[in-house]
C-alpha positions as CSV (number, residue, x, y, z in Angstrom):
1,X,-75.4,38.7,-93.4
2,X,-72.7,36.2,-92.1
3,X,-69.2,37.4,-91.5
4,X,-66.0,36.1,-93.1
5,X,-63.0,35.3,-90.9
6,X,-59.6,35.6,-92.5
7,X,-56.4,34.5,-90.8
8,X,-52.9,35.6,-92.0
9,X,-49.4,35.1,-90.7
10,X,-47.5,38.2,-89.5
11,X,-44.5,36.2,-88.2
12,X,-43.4,32.6,-88.5
13,X,-40.6,30.3,-87.6
14,X,-40.3,31.1,-83.9
15,X,-37.9,29.1,-81.9
16,X,-39.3,26.0,-80.2
17,X,-38.1,27.0,-76.7
18,X,-40.8,29.3,-75.5
19,X,-38.7,32.4,-75.9
20,X,-40.4,33.7,-79.1
21,X,-43.8,33.5,-80.6
22,X,-45.6,33.5,-84.0
23,X,-48.1,36.3,-84.6
24,X,-51.4,35.6,-86.4
25,X,-53.7,38.4,-87.6
26,X,-57.5,37.9,-87.4
27,X,-59.7,39.9,-89.7
28,X,-63.5,40.0,-89.9
29,X,-65.4,41.3,-92.9
30,X,-69.0,41.5,-94.0
31,X,-69.8,38.8,-96.6
32,X,-72.2,41.1,-98.4
33,X,-70.3,44.4,-98.6
34,X,-66.7,43.4,-98.0
35,X,-66.5,46.0,-95.3
36,X,-64.5,45.3,-92.1
37,X,-66.5,44.5,-89.0
38,X,-65.3,46.2,-85.8
39,X,-66.1,44.9,-82.2
40,X,-66.6,41.4,-83.4
41,X,-65.6,38.6,-81.0
42,X,-63.8,35.5,-82.4
43,X,-63.1,32.2,-80.5
44,X,-59.6,30.7,-81.0
45,X,-58.1,27.3,-80.5
46,X,-54.7,25.7,-81.3
47,X,-53.7,22.1,-81.7
48,X,-52.0,20.2,-78.9
49,X,-48.4,21.1,-78.2
50,X,-48.8,24.9,-78.5
51,X,-50.8,27.5,-76.6
52,X,-52.3,31.0,-77.4
53,X,-52.0,34.4,-75.8
54,X,-55.8,34.5,-75.7
55,X,-58.7,32.1,-76.3
56,X,-60.9,34.8,-77.7
57,X,-60.3,38.3,-79.2
58,X,-62.5,41.3,-80.2
59,X,-61.6,43.1,-83.4
60,X,-60.6,46.8,-83.3
61,X,-62.0,49.6,-85.4
62,X,-60.1,48.3,-88.4
63,X,-61.8,44.9,-88.0
64,X,-58.5,43.1,-87.0
65,X,-56.7,41.8,-83.9
66,X,-53.6,39.7,-83.3
67,X,-53.1,36.5,-81.3
68,X,-49.7,35.0,-80.4
69,X,-48.8,31.3,-80.6
70,X,-46.1,29.9,-78.3
71,X,-44.6,26.3,-78.2
72,X,-41.7,24.5,-76.7
73,X,-41.9,21.7,-79.2
74,X,-40.7,22.0,-82.8
75,X,-43.4,21.3,-85.4
76,X,-46.4,22.6,-87.2
77,X,-49.6,23.6,-85.3
78,X,-53.1,24.6,-86.5
79,X,-54.8,27.7,-85.2
80,X,-58.7,27.8,-85.8
81,X,-60.9,30.9,-85.5
82,X,-64.7,30.5,-85.2
83,X,-67.8,32.7,-84.7
84,X,-71.5,31.9,-84.6
85,X,-72.9,32.1,-88.1
86,X,-69.5,32.4,-89.8
87,X,-67.4,29.8,-91.5
88,X,-64.4,28.7,-89.4
89,X,-61.0,29.7,-90.6
90,X,-57.7,27.8,-90.0
91,X,-54.0,28.5,-90.5
92,X,-50.9,26.5,-89.9
93,X,-47.9,27.9,-88.0
94,X,-44.5,26.3,-87.4
95,X,-41.8,26.3,-84.6
96,X,-38.2,25.5,-85.5
97,X,-35.1,24.0,-84.0
98,X,-31.9,26.0,-83.7
99,X,-30.6,24.2,-86.9
100,X,-33.7,25.1,-88.9
101,X,-33.5,28.7,-87.8
102,X,-29.9,29.0,-89.0
103,X,-30.8,27.5,-92.4
104,X,-33.8,29.9,-92.7
105,X,-31.5,32.8,-91.9
106,X,-29.1,31.8,-94.7
107,X,-32.0,31.5,-97.2
108,X,-33.3,34.9,-96.0
109,X,-29.9,36.5,-96.6
110,X,-29.8,35.1,-100.1
111,X,-33.3,36.3,-100.9
112,X,-32.6,39.8,-99.6
113,X,-29.5,40.0,-101.7
114,X,-31.5,38.9,-104.8
115,X,-34.3,41.4,-104.1
116,X,-31.6,44.2,-104.0
117,X,-31.4,43.9,-107.8
118,X,-34.1,44.7,-110.4
119,X,-34.5,41.0,-111.2
120,X,-35.7,40.4,-107.7
121,X,-39.0,42.0,-108.5
122,X,-40.0,38.7,-110.2
123,X,-39.9,36.9,-106.8
124,X,-42.8,38.7,-105.3
125,X,-46.4,39.9,-105.9
126,X,-48.8,42.0,-103.8
127,X,-51.0,40.7,-101.0
128,X,-53.4,43.2,-99.4
129,X,-53.4,41.0,-96.2
130,X,-49.6,41.6,-95.6
131,X,-48.1,44.5,-93.7
132,X,-45.2,46.0,-95.7
133,X,-42.3,48.3,-94.5
134,X,-42.7,52.0,-95.1
135,X,-41.5,53.2,-98.4
136,X,-42.4,50.0,-100.3
137,X,-44.9,49.7,-103.1
138,X,-46.9,47.2,-100.9
139,X,-47.1,49.8,-98.2
140,X,-48.3,52.4,-100.7
141,X,-51.0,50.0,-101.9
142,X,-52.2,49.4,-98.4
143,X,-52.2,53.1,-97.6
144,X,-54.7,53.8,-100.4
145,X,-55.1,56.1,-103.3
146,X,-53.6,59.2,-101.7
147,X,-50.1,57.7,-101.5
148,X,-50.5,55.8,-104.7
149,X,-51.1,59.0,-106.7
150,X,-47.6,60.1,-105.7
151,X,-45.9,57.0,-107.3
152,X,-44.5,57.6,-110.7
153,X,-45.5,54.3,-112.2
154,X,-48.6,52.4,-113.4
155,X,-49.8,51.6,-109.9
156,X,-51.0,55.1,-109.6
157,X,-53.2,54.7,-112.6
158,X,-54.6,51.1,-112.6
159,X,-54.4,47.7,-111.0
160,X,-53.5,44.6,-112.9
161,X,-55.4,41.3,-112.1
162,X,-52.2,39.4,-112.8
163,X,-50.5,41.2,-109.8
164,X,-53.1,39.4,-107.5
165,X,-52.4,35.9,-108.8
166,X,-52.4,33.3,-106.0
167,X,-52.3,29.6,-105.4
168,X,-55.8,29.2,-106.8
169,X,-55.1,31.1,-110.0
170,X,-52.0,29.0,-110.5
171,X,-54.4,26.0,-110.5
172,X,-56.7,27.7,-113.0
173,X,-59.2,29.4,-110.7
174,X,-59.0,33.2,-110.8
175,X,-62.0,34.0,-108.6
176,X,-60.1,35.2,-105.6
177,X,-57.4,37.0,-107.7
178,X,-60.0,39.0,-109.6
179,X,-62.0,39.8,-106.5
180,X,-58.9,41.0,-104.7
181,X,-57.9,43.3,-107.5
182,X,-61.4,44.8,-107.6
183,X,-61.6,45.2,-103.9
184,X,-58.2,46.7,-103.7
185,X,-59.2,49.3,-106.3
186,X,-62.4,50.3,-104.6
187,X,-60.8,50.4,-101.2
188,X,-57.7,52.2,-102.4
189,X,-59.3,54.8,-104.6
190,X,-57.9,53.4,-107.9
191,X,-60.4,53.8,-110.7
192,X,-59.3,51.1,-113.1
193,X,-58.7,47.4,-113.1
194,X,-57.3,45.5,-116.1
195,X,-56.9,41.9,-117.0
196,X,-55.7,40.9,-120.4
197,X,-55.8,37.1,-119.8
198,X,-58.3,34.3,-120.2
199,X,-59.7,33.8,-116.7
200,X,-61.8,30.9,-115.4
201,X,-63.8,31.3,-112.2
202,X,-65.5,28.9,-109.8
203,X,-67.7,31.5,-108.0
204,X,-69.3,34.9,-108.4
205,X,-67.2,38.1,-108.7
206,X,-68.7,41.0,-106.8
207,X,-68.4,44.6,-107.9
208,X,-69.3,46.6,-104.8
209,X,-68.5,49.6,-102.7
210,X,-67.9,52.0,-105.6
211,X,-70.1,54.7,-103.8
212,X,-70.8,56.4,-107.1
213,X,-67.1,57.2,-107.6
214,X,-67.0,55.3,-110.9
215,X,-64.8,52.4,-111.8
216,X,-63.4,51.0,-115.0
217,X,-62.9,47.3,-115.3
218,X,-61.5,45.7,-118.4
219,X,-61.3,41.9,-118.7
220,X,-60.4,40.1,-121.9
221,X,-62.2,36.7,-121.3
222,X,-64.2,35.2,-118.5
223,X,-65.4,31.6,-118.3
224,X,-66.5,29.2,-115.6
225,X,-64.8,26.1,-114.2
226,X,-66.4,22.8,-113.7
227,X,-66.8,23.7,-110.0
228,X,-69.0,26.7,-110.8
229,X,-72.6,26.1,-109.4
230,X,-74.8,24.6,-112.1
231,X,-78.4,25.8,-112.7
232,X,-81.4,23.5,-112.7
233,X,-83.7,25.9,-114.6
234,X,-83.8,29.3,-116.3
235,X,-84.7,30.8,-112.9
236,X,-81.9,29.7,-110.6
237,X,-78.7,30.4,-112.5
238,X,-75.8,31.8,-110.4
239,X,-74.2,35.0,-111.8
240,X,-70.6,35.2,-112.8
241,X,-70.7,38.9,-111.8
242,X,-72.9,40.8,-109.4
243,X,-73.0,44.6,-109.3
244,X,-74.2,46.4,-106.2
245,X,-74.2,46.4,-102.4
246,X,-76.4,47.4,-99.5
247,X,-74.7,50.8,-99.1
248,X,-75.8,52.7,-102.2
249,X,-76.6,52.5,-105.9
250,X,-73.5,51.9,-108.1
251,X,-73.1,54.5,-110.8
252,X,-70.4,55.5,-113.3
253,X,-69.3,51.9,-113.7
254,X,-67.6,51.0,-117.0
255,X,-67.4,47.2,-117.3
256,X,-65.8,45.9,-120.5
257,X,-65.5,42.2,-121.2
258,X,-64.4,40.9,-124.6
259,X,-65.6,37.4,-124.2
260,X,-68.1,36.0,-121.6
261,X,-68.9,32.3,-121.6
262,X,-71.4,31.0,-119.0
263,X,-70.6,27.3,-119.7
264,X,-74.2,26.5,-120.2
265,X,-75.0,27.0,-116.5
266,X,-74.3,30.5,-115.4
267,X,-75.8,34.0,-115.8
268,X,-73.4,36.7,-116.9
269,X,-74.4,39.7,-114.7
270,X,-77.0,40.3,-112.0
271,X,-77.6,43.2,-109.7
272,X,-77.8,42.8,-105.9
273,X,-78.7,45.2,-103.2
274,X,-79.1,48.7,-104.6
275,X,-77.8,47.5,-108.0
276,X,-76.5,49.9,-110.7
277,X,-77.6,52.8,-112.8
278,X,-76.0,55.3,-115.2
279,X,-73.4,52.7,-116.1
280,X,-71.9,51.3,-119.3
281,X,-71.5,47.6,-119.8
282,X,-69.9,46.2,-122.9
283,X,-69.8,42.4,-123.5
284,X,-68.2,41.7,-126.9
285,X,-69.0,38.0,-127.4
286,X,-71.5,36.5,-125.0
287,X,-72.3,32.8,-125.3
288,X,-73.6,29.8,-123.3
289,X,-75.1,32.0,-120.6
290,X,-78.6,31.4,-119.2
291,X,-79.1,35.1,-119.3
292,X,-76.2,37.4,-120.3
293,X,-77.8,40.1,-118.1
294,X,-80.6,39.4,-115.7
295,X,-82.4,42.0,-113.6
296,X,-84.8,41.4,-110.8
297,X,-82.7,41.0,-107.6
298,X,-82.2,44.7,-107.0
299,X,-83.9,46.9,-104.4
300,X,-83.6,50.4,-105.9
301,X,-84.3,51.9,-109.3
302,X,-81.8,50.6,-111.8
303,X,-82.2,53.1,-114.7
304,X,-80.5,54.6,-117.7
305,X,-77.8,52.0,-118.2
306,X,-76.1,51.6,-121.6
307,X,-75.5,48.0,-122.8
308,X,-73.3,47.3,-125.9
309,X,-71.9,44.2,-127.5
310,X,-70.7,42.6,-130.7
311,X,-72.1,39.1,-131.0
312,X,-74.4,37.4,-128.5
313,X,-75.5,33.9,-129.3
314,X,-76.4,30.5,-127.9
315,X,-77.7,31.9,-124.6
316,X,-81.2,31.3,-123.3
317,X,-81.9,35.1,-123.3
318,X,-79.6,38.0,-124.1
319,X,-81.2,40.4,-121.6
320,X,-83.9,39.6,-119.1
321,X,-85.4,42.8,-117.7
322,X,-87.6,42.5,-114.6
323,X,-88.4,44.8,-111.7
324,X,-87.1,43.9,-108.3
325,X,-89.6,42.5,-105.8
326,X,-88.6,44.3,-102.6
327,X,-87.1,47.6,-101.6
328,X,-87.8,51.1,-102.7
329,X,-89.3,51.4,-106.2
330,X,-86.9,48.8,-107.7
331,X,-87.9,49.6,-111.3
332,X,-85.9,49.1,-114.5
333,X,-86.3,51.7,-117.2
334,X,-84.6,53.9,-119.8
335,X,-81.9,51.3,-120.8
336,X,-80.0,51.8,-124.1
337,X,-79.1,48.5,-125.8
338,X,-77.0,48.3,-128.9
339,X,-75.5,44.9,-129.7
340,X,-74.3,44.5,-133.2
341,X,-75.9,41.1,-133.7
342,X,-78.1,39.2,-131.2
343,X,-78.7,35.8,-132.8
344,X,-79.8,32.2,-132.1
345,X,-80.6,32.7,-128.4
346,X,-83.0,29.9,-127.4
347,X,-85.8,32.1,-125.9
348,X,-85.1,35.5,-127.4
349,X,-82.7,38.4,-127.7
350,X,-84.4,40.4,-124.9
351,X,-87.4,39.6,-122.6
352,X,-89.0,42.8,-121.3
353,X,-90.9,41.2,-118.4
354,X,-93.6,43.8,-117.6
355,X,-90.9,46.4,-117.2
356,X,-88.1,48.3,-119.0
357,X,-90.3,51.1,-120.3
358,X,-88.5,53.8,-122.3
359,X,-85.8,51.4,-123.5
360,X,-84.0,52.1,-126.8
361,X,-83.1,48.9,-128.7
362,X,-81.0,48.8,-131.8
363,X,-78.6,46.6,-133.6
364,X,-79.5,43.5,-135.7
365,X,-81.6,40.6,-134.4
366,X,-82.3,37.2,-136.0
367,X,-82.7,33.5,-135.5
368,X,-83.8,33.9,-131.8
369,X,-86.6,32.0,-130.1
370,X,-86.2,28.6,-131.7
371,X,-87.5,26.8,-128.6
372,X,-90.6,29.0,-128.3
373,X,-94.2,28.5,-129.5
374,X,-97.1,30.9,-129.6
375,X,-100.5,29.3,-129.1
376,X,-103.8,31.0,-130.0
377,X,-106.3,30.1,-127.3
378,X,-110.0,29.3,-127.8
379,X,-110.6,28.7,-124.1
380,X,-108.4,30.4,-121.5
381,X,-110.0,29.0,-118.3
382,X,-107.6,29.6,-115.4
383,X,-105.2,31.7,-117.3
384,X,-105.5,34.6,-114.7
385,X,-104.3,32.3,-112.0
386,X,-100.9,31.8,-113.6
387,X,-100.3,35.2,-115.1
388,X,-97.0,36.8,-114.0
389,X,-95.6,33.7,-112.4
390,X,-92.3,32.2,-113.3
391,X,-91.2,28.6,-113.7
392,X,-94.6,27.1,-114.2
393,X,-95.0,24.0,-116.3
394,X,-98.0,23.3,-118.6
395,X,-98.9,19.9,-119.9
396,X,-101.3,18.2,-122.4
397,X,-101.2,15.1,-120.1
398,X,-98.0,13.7,-121.7
399,X,-95.5,16.5,-122.5
400,X,-94.5,19.4,-120.3
401,X,-93.6,22.8,-121.6
402,X,-92.7,26.0,-119.6
403,X,-95.2,28.8,-119.5
404,X,-93.5,32.2,-120.1
405,X,-96.3,34.8,-120.6
406,X,-99.5,35.7,-122.3
407,X,-100.8,38.6,-124.5
408,X,-103.8,39.7,-126.5
409,X,-103.8,40.9,-130.1
410,X,-106.6,41.7,-132.6
411,X,-109.2,40.4,-130.1
412,X,-107.4,37.1,-129.5
413,X,-105.5,35.7,-126.5
414,X,-102.1,34.0,-126.9
415,X,-99.7,32.2,-124.6
416,X,-96.0,31.8,-125.2
417,X,-94.4,28.5,-124.1
418,X,-90.9,27.1,-124.2
419,X,-89.7,23.7,-125.1
420,X,-86.4,22.2,-123.9
421,X,-85.6,21.5,-127.6
422,X,-85.3,23.4,-130.8
423,X,-88.8,23.2,-132.3
424,X,-88.3,25.7,-135.1
425,X,-89.9,24.7,-138.4
426,X,-86.7,25.9,-140.2
427,X,-84.3,23.6,-138.5
428,X,-86.6,20.6,-138.1
429,X,-84.7,19.3,-135.1
430,X,-87.8,18.5,-133.1
431,X,-91.5,19.1,-133.5
432,X,-94.0,20.8,-131.2
433,X,-95.3,18.1,-129.0
434,X,-98.9,19.2,-128.4
435,X,-101.8,18.9,-130.8
436,X,-104.2,21.7,-131.6
437,X,-107.5,21.2,-129.7
438,X,-105.8,19.5,-126.7
439,X,-106.7,20.6,-123.2
440,X,-103.8,22.2,-121.4
441,X,-103.4,22.2,-117.6
442,X,-100.8,23.4,-115.2
443,X,-98.7,20.9,-113.2
444,X,-98.8,23.0,-110.0
445,X,-101.7,25.4,-110.2
446,X,-105.2,23.9,-110.2
447,X,-108.1,25.1,-112.3
448,X,-106.2,25.7,-115.5
449,X,-107.9,24.2,-118.6
450,X,-106.9,26.0,-121.7
451,X,-107.5,25.0,-125.3
452,X,-105.6,26.3,-128.3
453,X,-106.4,26.3,-132.0
454,X,-103.2,27.4,-133.8
455,X,-99.5,27.1,-133.2
456,X,-96.7,29.4,-134.4
457,X,-93.1,28.4,-134.1
458,X,-89.9,30.1,-135.4
459,X,-89.3,29.7,-139.1
460,X,-92.9,28.6,-140.0
461,X,-93.6,31.3,-142.6
462,X,-93.2,30.6,-146.3
463,X,-89.5,31.7,-146.4
464,X,-88.8,30.2,-143.0
465,X,-87.4,33.5,-141.8
466,X,-89.7,34.6,-139.0
467,X,-88.3,34.3,-135.4
468,X,-89.0,35.6,-131.9
469,X,-86.3,38.2,-131.3
470,X,-87.9,40.6,-128.9
471,X,-90.4,39.5,-126.2
472,X,-92.6,42.6,-125.6
473,X,-94.2,41.2,-122.4
474,X,-96.3,44.3,-121.5
475,X,-99.9,42.9,-121.3
476,X,-100.0,43.5,-117.6
477,X,-98.4,47.0,-117.8
478,X,-100.1,50.3,-118.6
479,X,-97.8,50.6,-121.6
480,X,-94.5,49.6,-123.1
481,X,-93.2,52.8,-124.7
482,X,-89.9,51.4,-125.9
483,X,-88.2,52.4,-129.1
484,X,-86.9,49.8,-131.5
485,X,-84.6,51.1,-134.3
486,X,-83.1,47.9,-135.7
487,X,-81.3,47.4,-139.0
488,X,-82.7,43.8,-139.3
489,X,-85.2,42.2,-136.9
490,X,-87.1,39.0,-137.7
491,X,-89.9,39.2,-135.1
492,X,-91.4,40.8,-132.1
493,X,-94.2,39.4,-130.1
494,X,-96.2,40.4,-127.0
495,X,-98.9,42.7,-125.6
496,X,-99.5,46.5,-126.2
497,X,-97.2,46.7,-129.2
498,X,-99.2,49.7,-130.3
499,X,-97.8,51.7,-127.3
500,X,-94.2,51.4,-128.6
501,X,-92.4,52.8,-131.6
502,X,-91.0,50.1,-133.8
503,X,-88.8,50.7,-136.8
504,X,-87.0,47.7,-138.3
505,X,-86.6,45.9,-141.5
506,X,-86.7,42.3,-142.7
507,X,-87.4,40.3,-145.9
508,X,-90.9,39.2,-145.2
509,X,-92.9,41.5,-142.9
510,X,-95.2,44.2,-144.3
511,X,-95.6,46.4,-142.5
512,X,-92.7,46.2,-140.0
513,X,-92.5,49.8,-138.9
514,X,-95.1,50.9,-136.3
515,X,-95.5,54.2,-134.5
516,X,-97.8,53.5,-131.6
517,X,-99.7,51.1,-133.8
518,X,-99.8,53.2,-136.9
519,X,-98.0,51.5,-139.8
520,X,-97.2,52.4,-143.4
521,X,-96.2,50.3,-146.4
522,X,-95.2,51.5,-149.9
523,X,-94.7,49.3,-152.9
524,X,-93.5,52.2,-155.1
525,X,-96.9,52.6,-156.8
526,X,-99.2,52.2,-153.8
527,X,-99.0,53.5,-150.3
528,X,-101.1,51.9,-147.6
529,X,-101.9,53.0,-144.0
530,X,-102.6,50.4,-141.2
531,X,-104.0,50.4,-137.7
532,X,-102.0,47.4,-136.7
533,X,-103.6,47.3,-133.3
534,X,-107.0,46.2,-134.6
535,X,-106.4,44.6,-138.0
536,X,-103.8,43.4,-140.5
537,X,-105.4,45.0,-143.6
538,X,-104.9,48.7,-144.5
539,X,-107.7,51.2,-143.7
540,X,-106.6,53.4,-146.5
541,X,-104.6,53.2,-149.7
542,X,-103.5,55.7,-152.3
543,X,-102.0,55.5,-155.8
544,X,-101.3,58.1,-158.5
545,X,-105.0,57.7,-159.5
546,X,-107.1,57.3,-156.4
547,X,-107.4,57.3,-152.6
548,X,-109.3,54.3,-151.3
549,X,-110.8,54.0,-147.8
550,X,-111.6,50.4,-146.7
551,X,-114.0,51.7,-144.0
552,X,-117.1,53.8,-143.7
553,X,-116.1,57.4,-143.7
554,X,-117.5,58.9,-140.5
555,X,-117.6,62.7,-140.5
556,X,-119.8,63.2,-137.5
557,X,-121.4,66.6,-138.0
558,X,-118.5,68.0,-140.0
559,X,-119.0,69.2,-143.6
560,X,-118.0,67.1,-146.6
561,X,-117.0,69.8,-149.0
562,X,-116.1,69.9,-152.7
563,X,-115.9,73.5,-154.0
564,X,-117.6,75.8,-151.5
565,X,-118.5,79.4,-151.6
566,X,-120.2,81.9,-149.2
567,X,-121.8,85.1,-150.5
568,X,-124.3,87.8,-149.5
569,X,-126.8,88.9,-152.1
570,X,-129.1,91.9,-152.2
571,X,-132.8,91.6,-153.0
572,X,-133.7,91.9,-156.7
573,X,-136.8,91.5,-158.8
574,X,-134.8,90.8,-162.1
575,X,-131.0,90.8,-161.7
576,X,-129.2,87.5,-161.0
577,X,-125.8,86.8,-159.5
578,X,-123.4,83.9,-160.4
579,X,-123.1,81.3,-157.7
580,X,-120.8,78.9,-159.5
581,X,-119.4,78.0,-162.9
582,X,-119.6,74.3,-163.7
583,X,-117.0,72.9,-166.0
584,X,-116.5,69.6,-167.8
585,X,-113.5,68.5,-165.8
586,X,-110.6,66.7,-167.6
587,X,-109.5,64.9,-164.3
588,X,-110.3,61.3,-163.6
589,X,-112.0,60.6,-166.9
590,X,-112.3,57.0,-168.1
591,X,-113.5,57.8,-171.7
592,X,-115.1,60.9,-173.2
593,X,-117.9,61.2,-170.7
594,X,-119.2,64.5,-169.2
595,X,-119.1,65.6,-165.6
596,X,-121.8,65.2,-162.9
597,X,-122.2,67.6,-160.0
598,X,-124.3,67.5,-156.7
599,X,-124.9,71.0,-155.5
600,X,-126.4,72.1,-152.2
601,X,-127.6,75.7,-151.4
602,X,-128.2,77.0,-147.9
603,X,-129.3,80.4,-146.7
604,X,-130.0,82.3,-143.5
605,X,-133.7,82.4,-144.6
606,X,-136.2,79.7,-144.3
607,X,-135.3,78.3,-147.7
608,X,-132.7,76.2,-149.5
609,X,-132.0,74.3,-152.7
610,X,-130.5,71.0,-154.0
611,X,-129.5,70.1,-157.6
612,X,-127.8,67.3,-159.6
613,X,-126.5,68.7,-162.9
614,X,-124.8,67.1,-165.8
615,X,-122.5,69.2,-168.0
616,X,-120.5,68.4,-171.1
617,X,-118.3,70.4,-173.4
618,X,-118.2,70.1,-177.1
619,X,-115.4,72.2,-178.6
620,X,-116.0,75.7,-177.4
621,X,-119.6,75.2,-176.4
622,X,-121.3,73.7,-173.3
623,X,-124.6,72.1,-172.7
624,X,-126.2,70.7,-169.5
625,X,-129.0,68.6,-168.1
626,X,-130.6,69.2,-164.7
627,X,-131.1,65.7,-163.5
628,X,-132.9,66.7,-160.3
629,X,-133.8,69.9,-158.7
630,X,-135.4,71.4,-155.6
631,X,-135.8,75.1,-155.1
632,X,-137.3,76.6,-152.0
633,X,-139.6,79.6,-151.6
634,X,-138.4,83.2,-152.2
635,X,-135.3,82.2,-154.3
636,X,-134.8,81.5,-158.0
637,X,-131.9,79.4,-159.5
638,X,-131.2,78.9,-163.2
639,X,-128.4,77.3,-165.3
640,X,-127.1,79.0,-168.4
641,X,-124.7,77.5,-171.0
642,X,-121.7,79.7,-171.9
643,X,-118.5,79.0,-173.8
644,X,-116.5,78.7,-170.6
645,X,-119.0,76.5,-168.7
646,X,-122.5,76.2,-167.3
647,X,-123.3,79.2,-165.2
648,X,-125.4,78.8,-162.0
649,X,-127.4,81.9,-161.4
650,X,-129.2,83.1,-158.2
651,X,-131.8,85.7,-157.3
652,X,-133.8,86.5,-154.1
653,X,-136.3,89.1,-153.2
654,X,-137.3,87.9,-149.7
655,X,-135.2,90.3,-147.7
656,X,-132.8,93.1,-148.1
657,X,-129.8,90.9,-148.0
658,X,-129.6,87.1,-147.9
659,X,-126.5,85.0,-147.0
660,X,-126.0,82.1,-149.4
661,X,-123.6,79.1,-149.0
662,X,-123.1,76.6,-151.8
663,X,-121.2,73.3,-151.9
664,X,-120.4,71.8,-155.4
665,X,-119.3,68.2,-155.2
666,X,-118.3,66.2,-158.3
667,X,-119.8,62.7,-158.4
């Protein structure tokens, strides 16, 4: 990484007679980590009229060194420091006449007198680059957390962004002030940074070097200036905040931002380096971001983060979860997301890009994905050549749309594409530009020739209330295994939905709940069971009167049993035993009809029996009809009418004892 050179004035206003000098401090830091860089050589020059104590210097163990400027001519001179690969730094230094020195001394006396009173505190702030006298608050700040904890004031507990205000913040750019406050906290062992103002920034704020010690940052409002880098697509947005460094995984971070506004060109938060885990991020209102949180630039597992919020809207995506592409297992998993209302984000509330397993999503979701369309393909030639790629454009020969991902469901293949416009059927701002049946190709990948038959856009159901809130992009993964427990959610699309647990409500979907593909609906009078992985109709339904299977009942070699019995009967030449008592059942009658039974009889001897018997009761008497009968050798079966039912009798004389199993099924 390139170094950053910083020049600061240690003394100024030397006499222009060669007897005194102005001291300039050179400091070299790592642009990635912010750490000081020792043993780093810097080349120095000064404008004509002055000379330096050295033309090059090497930094010490603290990353600093000092050069002295001398001149015999009154005036202002520019000192420039440079290093290969680093941006040059320059600073102005002045030499005075005797009259100017006297005037400056008078002003100094006045200021010192003013600072001797409590009102004098309003004249100064804190600058970490300045060396302060022992015993001052500035010296305690520079010395770090050990000394600060001995101070009986708020500085021992937290740092205030306002204390780091500089010339840039006075002009409306708080980037350097916020960065200085955060760096001072991490370098000084202070665990909290506060800012109650409305801050605009022109560049990225870096949260780094926390070393797992934890850090609390509370900022009321953060927006971007016109100078903040603008994106050209969804994929190149500059983050307002980065979390992480190349030293270790950030953990224990508590970041609280009331309002985050990306100005239509910035991401909110991205990881870098090792990224972050086991942290809490709260963003109350998030708006106008490309992605409020975007993962994918980390090089280490970023897991078990808790994300909360109040109202996220008018972003492209609330959260984009993607694994890193380099480093050591840079996965994303186990996140807990609870935003009270994620609504009207152009592409979706959250996009789980082939990662984010074991996430827990809750809150309310609606009106998302108004720029998306889902196309059912009839020909997917070349689809495999674009799977998993970002930023690709598809075209029908006239209009280009962005390819996001594909998935399969119920034996069909679908692709999800994004328009630059709101193409929802509910808002009717613009219409989907392609016609069903058109051949779709890719503008940059050859061999793609897909054809689609149907189009689904947001708000195209009867009530115009279906949207694309969660993009469950797991078709290329072994499983999703996320948990959704939402109060209201108006739509979830993507692959392998059956591997996740989905519990949510809306006004139009039935069923909406799914436990690994198993869904249930209940109208109050009828309960239905679904295998939503393979079909949209229930495989079984039940009411107070019946249970209905909409499939063939496959029992394999297992027994289908009504009323079964198993007995052992001794041999007899005359005595019979009762196998069953057949009654005229009162259950499930349509009119006054009798009751029909199918009866099977099995033994441990080479014989069996099968019967269909009709029985009917009339008052206290029974009668019956044997509709069909088969009786094997060595056994006898008879039916006898009694006042309590039709008695089925059995006798055998084939062996001393015979095992007999009967199964009586009502038909």
